[in-house]
Structure formats: structure tokens, C-alpha cells
N, CA, C and O atoms as a GROMACS GRO file, in nm:
protein
  264
    1UNK      N    1  -0.995   1.022   2.476
    1UNK     CA    2  -0.944   0.966   2.356
    1UNK      C    3  -1.009   0.929   2.253
    1UNK      O    4  -1.121   0.915   2.302
    2UNK      N    5  -1.022   0.899   2.128
    2UNK     CA    6  -1.084   0.893   2.041
    2UNK      C    7  -1.004   0.790   1.918
    2UNK      O    8  -0.987   0.836   1.805
    3UNK      N    9  -0.967   0.677   1.945
    3UNK     CA   10  -0.938   0.550   1.868
    3UNK      C   11  -1.005   0.525   1.755
    3UNK      O   12  -0.931   0.466   1.676
    4UNK      N   13  -1.156   0.552   1.693
    4UNK     CA   14  -1.205   0.510   1.609
    4UNK      C   15  -1.106   0.545   1.468
    4UNK      O   16  -1.030   0.641   1.474
    5UNK      N   17  -1.111   0.473   1.360
    5UNK     CA   18  -1.017   0.538   1.240
    5UNK      C   19  -1.144   0.619   1.147
    5UNK      O   20  -1.257   0.588   1.110
    6UNK      N   21  -1.060   0.736   1.133
    6UNK     CA   22  -1.122   0.838   0.995
    6UNK      C   23  -1.176   0.766   0.897
    6UNK      O   24  -1.177   0.643   0.899
    7UNK      N   25  -1.217   0.826   0.818
    7UNK     CA   26  -1.314   0.829   0.697
    7UNK      C   27  -1.198   0.793   0.566
    7UNK      O   28  -1.182   0.696   0.493
    8UNK      N   29  -1.146   0.893   0.578
    8UNK     CA   30  -0.994   0.870   0.522
    8UNK      C   31  -0.927   0.798   0.545
    8UNK      O   32  -0.884   0.760   0.436
    9UNK      N   33  -0.857   0.715   0.664
    9UNK     CA   34  -0.810   0.585   0.705
    9UNK      C   35  -0.822   0.470   0.650
    9UNK      O   36  -0.744   0.380   0.617
   10UNK      N   37  -0.999   0.502   0.644
   10UNK     CA   38  -1.100   0.334   0.607
   10UNK      C   39  -1.071   0.318   0.512
   10UNK      O   40  -1.007   0.215   0.491
   11UNK      N   41  -1.108   0.438   0.366
   11UNK     CA   42  -1.085   0.462   0.283
   11UNK      C   43  -0.930   0.382   0.213
   11UNK      O   44  -0.900   0.291   0.136
   12UNK      N   45  -0.870   0.478   0.292
   12UNK     CA   46  -0.732   0.417   0.235
   12UNK      C   47  -0.736   0.276   0.269
   12UNK      O   48  -0.706   0.218   0.165
   13UNK      N   49  -0.757   0.197   0.353
   13UNK     CA   50  -0.770   0.076   0.414
   13UNK      C   51  -0.851  -0.008   0.279
   13UNK      O   52  -0.812  -0.090   0.196
   14UNK      N   53  -0.920   0.028   0.294
   14UNK     CA   54  -0.995  -0.027   0.172
   14UNK      C   55  -0.918  -0.058   0.014
   14UNK      O   56  -0.907  -0.155  -0.061
   15UNK      N   57  -0.866   0.104   0.014
   15UNK     CA   58  -0.826   0.074  -0.125
   15UNK      C   59  -0.651  -0.029  -0.130
   15UNK      O   60  -0.598  -0.068  -0.234
   16UNK      N   61  -0.614  -0.042  -0.039
   16UNK     CA   62  -0.477  -0.110   0.012
   16UNK      C   63  -0.533  -0.261  -0.016
   16UNK      O   64  -0.464  -0.339  -0.083
   17UNK      N   65  -0.675  -0.306   0.042
   17UNK     CA   66  -0.716  -0.453   0.051
   17UNK      C   67  -0.761  -0.452  -0.122
   17UNK      O   68  -0.700  -0.546  -0.174
   18UNK      N   69  -0.812  -0.407  -0.185
   18UNK     CA   70  -0.844  -0.377  -0.315
   18UNK      C   71  -0.689  -0.445  -0.385
   18UNK      O   72  -0.661  -0.559  -0.422
   19UNK      N   73  -0.610  -0.318  -0.381
   19UNK     CA   74  -0.489  -0.355  -0.467
   19UNK      C   75  -0.410  -0.477  -0.421
   19UNK      O   76  -0.316  -0.521  -0.486
   20UNK      N   77  -0.451  -0.532  -0.303
   20UNK     CA   78  -0.364  -0.626  -0.297
   20UNK      C   79  -0.450  -0.750  -0.348
   20UNK      O   80  -0.393  -0.855  -0.379
   21UNK      N   81  -0.570  -0.737  -0.355
   21UNK     CA   82  -0.638  -0.854  -0.415
   21UNK      C   83  -0.632  -0.872  -0.546
   21UNK      O   84  -0.637  -0.978  -0.609
   22UNK      N   85  -0.621  -0.772  -0.581
   22UNK     CA   86  -0.594  -0.737  -0.787
   22UNK      C   87  -0.478  -0.763  -0.808
   22UNK      O   88  -0.475  -0.851  -0.895
   23UNK      N   89  -0.345  -0.728  -0.766
   23UNK     CA   90  -0.223  -0.700  -0.801
   23UNK      C   91  -0.188  -0.829  -0.692
   23UNK      O   92  -0.101  -0.778  -0.621
   24UNK      N   93  -0.207  -0.944  -0.650
   24UNK     CA   94  -0.115  -1.031  -0.596
   24UNK      C   95  -0.157  -1.169  -0.607
   24UNK      O   96  -0.269  -1.200  -0.648
   25UNK      N   97  -0.090  -1.233  -0.580
   25UNK     CA   98  -0.137  -1.376  -0.559
   25UNK      C   99  -0.100  -1.462  -0.449
   25UNK      O  100  -0.013  -1.408  -0.380
   26UNK      N  101  -0.143  -1.601  -0.400
   26UNK     CA  102  -0.037  -1.640  -0.318
   26UNK      C  103   0.092  -1.690  -0.374
   26UNK      O  104   0.192  -1.680  -0.302
   27UNK      N  105   0.103  -1.738  -0.478
   27UNK     CA  106   0.222  -1.787  -0.553
   27UNK      C  107   0.284  -1.644  -0.548
   27UNK      O  108   0.378  -1.658  -0.471
   28UNK      N  109   0.281  -1.539  -0.582
   28UNK     CA  110   0.380  -1.401  -0.589
   28UNK      C  111   0.408  -1.382  -0.439
   28UNK      O  112   0.517  -1.342  -0.399
   29UNK      N  113   0.321  -1.407  -0.371
   29UNK     CA  114   0.398  -1.352  -0.221
   29UNK      C  115   0.436  -1.482  -0.132
   29UNK      O  116   0.446  -1.465  -0.011
   30UNK      N  117   0.459  -1.632  -0.195
   30UNK     CA  118   0.523  -1.669  -0.132
   30UNK      C  119   0.682  -1.690  -0.224
   30UNK      O  120   0.762  -1.772  -0.179
   31UNK      N  121   0.708  -1.625  -0.327
   31UNK     CA  122   0.787  -1.577  -0.406
   31UNK      C  123   0.889  -1.459  -0.301
   31UNK      O  124   1.005  -1.461  -0.260
   32UNK      N  125   0.773  -1.363  -0.289
   32UNK     CA  126   0.835  -1.283  -0.251
   32UNK      C  127   0.919  -1.255  -0.076
   32UNK      O  128   0.997  -1.175  -0.026
   33UNK      N  129   0.846  -1.373  -0.036
   33UNK     CA  130   0.877  -1.395   0.114
   33UNK      C  131   0.993  -1.501   0.117
   33UNK      O  132   1.061  -1.524   0.217
   34UNK      N  133   1.007  -1.558  -0.001
   34UNK     CA  134   1.118  -1.692   0.024
   34UNK      C  135   1.288  -1.588  -0.052
   34UNK      O  136   1.405  -1.589  -0.016
   35UNK      N  137   1.227  -1.524  -0.149
   35UNK     CA  138   1.345  -1.442  -0.244
   35UNK      C  139   1.349  -1.304  -0.195
   35UNK      O  140   1.460  -1.257  -0.220
   36UNK      N  141   1.256  -1.204  -0.123
   36UNK     CA  142   1.281  -1.107  -0.055
   36UNK      C  143   1.285  -0.968  -0.191
   36UNK      O  144   1.339  -0.857  -0.195
   37UNK      N  145   1.204  -1.041  -0.279
   37UNK     CA  146   1.196  -0.982  -0.410
   37UNK      C  147   1.064  -0.933  -0.452
   37UNK      O  148   0.975  -1.017  -0.444
   38UNK      N  149   1.026  -0.798  -0.501
   38UNK     CA  150   0.890  -0.745  -0.497
   38UNK      C  151   0.933  -0.735  -0.652
   38UNK      O  152   1.045  -0.694  -0.682
   39UNK      N  153   0.825  -0.781  -0.761
   39UNK     CA  154   0.823  -0.757  -0.852
   39UNK      C  155   0.829  -0.568  -0.898
   39UNK      O  156   0.784  -0.475  -0.830
   40UNK      N  157   0.900  -0.560  -1.031
   40UNK     CA  158   0.914  -0.344  -1.035
   40UNK      C  159   0.727  -0.331  -1.047
   40UNK      O  160   0.664  -0.261  -0.967
   41UNK      N  161   0.673  -0.396  -1.138
   41UNK     CA  162   0.555  -0.382  -1.164
   41UNK      C  163   0.418  -0.342  -1.047
   41UNK      O  164   0.328  -0.258  -1.046
   42UNK      N  165   0.449  -0.420  -0.983
   42UNK     CA  166   0.378  -0.395  -0.834
   42UNK      C  167   0.414  -0.334  -0.743
   42UNK      O  168   0.334  -0.294  -0.658
   43UNK      N  169   0.539  -0.312  -0.738
   43UNK     CA  170   0.587  -0.205  -0.649
   43UNK      C  171   0.600  -0.022  -0.744
   43UNK      O  172   0.624   0.085  -0.688
   44UNK      N  173   0.582  -0.038  -0.851
   44UNK     CA  174   0.536   0.093  -0.932
   44UNK      C  175   0.402   0.150  -0.886
   44UNK      O  176   0.367   0.262  -0.848
   45UNK      N  177   0.325   0.005  -0.905
   45UNK     CA  178   0.164   0.063  -0.892
   45UNK      C  179   0.115   0.122  -0.738
   45UNK      O  180   0.053   0.227  -0.719
   46UNK      N  181   0.155   0.034  -0.643
   46UNK     CA  182   0.172   0.079  -0.493
   46UNK      C  183   0.240   0.170  -0.469
   46UNK      O  184   0.213   0.225  -0.362
   47UNK      N  185   0.323   0.214  -0.530
   47UNK     CA  186   0.376   0.399  -0.506
   47UNK      C  187   0.283   0.470  -0.617
   47UNK      O  188   0.264   0.588  -0.587
   48UNK      N  189   0.218   0.430  -0.740
   48UNK     CA  190   0.136   0.554  -0.782
   48UNK      C  191   0.015   0.594  -0.688
   48UNK      O  192  -0.028   0.709  -0.678
   49UNK      N  193  -0.040   0.470  -0.613
   49UNK     CA  194  -0.122   0.469  -0.546
   49UNK      C  195  -0.131   0.492  -0.431
   49UNK      O  196  -0.233   0.462  -0.368
   50UNK      N  197   0.034   0.586  -0.340
   50UNK     CA  198   0.048   0.642  -0.266
   50UNK      C  199   0.057   0.550  -0.140
   50UNK      O  200   0.062   0.582  -0.022
   51UNK      N  201   0.060   0.415  -0.205
   51UNK     CA  202   0.090   0.312  -0.026
   51UNK      C  203   0.274   0.296   0.009
   51UNK      O  204   0.315   0.222   0.099
   52UNK      N  205   0.355   0.370  -0.070
   52UNK     CA  206   0.473   0.340  -0.047
   52UNK      C  207   0.510   0.488   0.038
   52UNK      O  208   0.489   0.600  -0.010
   53UNK      N  209   0.562   0.466   0.155
   53UNK     CA  210   0.564   0.577   0.256
   53UNK      C  211   0.439   0.695   0.269
   53UNK      O  212   0.449   0.815   0.246
   54UNK      N  213   0.321   0.619   0.315
   54UNK     CA  214   0.215   0.690   0.354
   54UNK      C  215   0.239   0.814   0.438
   54UNK      O  216   0.199   0.924   0.401
   55UNK      N  217   0.272   0.804   0.496
   55UNK     CA  218   0.327   0.906   0.610
   55UNK      C  219   0.436   1.042   0.519
   55UNK      O  220   0.414   1.163   0.529
   56UNK      N  221   0.498   1.009   0.473
   56UNK     CA  222   0.560   1.145   0.404
   56UNK      C  223   0.447   1.235   0.297
   56UNK      O  224   0.362   1.208   0.212
   57UNK      N  225   0.517   1.379   0.375
   57UNK     CA  226   0.417   1.465   0.254
   57UNK      C  227   0.422   1.422   0.141
   57UNK      O  228   0.516   1.356   0.097
   58UNK      N  229   0.306   1.456   0.071
   58UNK     CA  230   0.254   1.422  -0.084
   58UNK      C  231   0.391   1.529  -0.147
   58UNK      O  232   0.424   1.502  -0.262
   59UNK      N  233   0.450   1.615  -0.096
   59UNK     CA  234   0.509   1.707  -0.193
   59UNK      C  235   0.676   1.650  -0.203
   59UNK      O  236   0.770   1.688  -0.273
   60UNK      N  237   0.666   1.543  -0.100
   60UNK     CA  238   0.781   1.480  -0.112
   60UNK      C  239   0.755   1.326  -0.170
   60UNK      O  240   0.838   1.237  -0.156
   61UNK      N  241   0.626   1.309  -0.237
   61UNK     CA  242   0.619   1.177  -0.319
   61UNK      C  243   0.541   1.120  -0.196
   61UNK      O  244   0.524   1.006  -0.241
   62UNK      N  245   0.497   1.118  -0.105
   62UNK     CA  246   0.445   1.011   0.007
   62UNK      C  247   0.259   1.060  -0.032
   62UNK      O  248   0.215   1.134  -0.121
   63UNK      N  249   0.191   0.988   0.070
   63UNK     CA  250   0.081   1.002   0.080
   63UNK      C  251   0.024   1.102   0.160
   63UNK      O  252  -0.088   1.147   0.142
   64UNK      N  253   0.069   1.123   0.212
   64UNK     CA  254   0.038   1.254   0.353
   64UNK      C  255  -0.058   1.245   0.396
   64UNK      O  256  -0.152   1.320   0.370
   65UNK      N  257  -0.062   1.145   0.478
   65UNK     CA  258  -0.116   1.063   0.586
   65UNK      C  259  -0.085   1.029   0.715
   65UNK      O  260   0.030   0.993   0.737
   66UNK      N  261  -0.166   1.034   0.808
   66UNK     CA  262  -0.102   1.006   0.923
   66UNK      C  263  -0.149   0.870   0.991
   66UNK      O  264  -0.098   0.833   1.097
   0.00000   0.00000   0.00000
């Protein structure tokens, strides 16, 4: 059984890391943990990049990933 990540999985992982670095700050993450609230603009951008429900099929609004 092969447990190596695929090129697509590696690309998604790098994109998610880049998104997190650009769109969040330590202060924002602290607020999210304390208040349980994610600002709509960050959530919207994550959705546009298909980071929300990545395993759902694309035709259903997900990322179509495994």
C-alpha cells in the first residue's frame, strides 16, 4: 500500500498553508478559538478556494478531492 501524497495533495497542502499565512494572524486565530467565530471574509475566501468540504464533489460545491 502506498502512503505517499500525490502531486495534487501536495499542491493543495501548499495552497492551504499559503492561504493560512496570508489570511490569518495569531490574534485572529486566538479570537476564533475563544469566541468560536470565523470572520465571514476569511470563510468566503476559503470557500472560493474549495477548502470548505474538500471531499465533496465539485458539482456540489466541494473541492472534489480524496
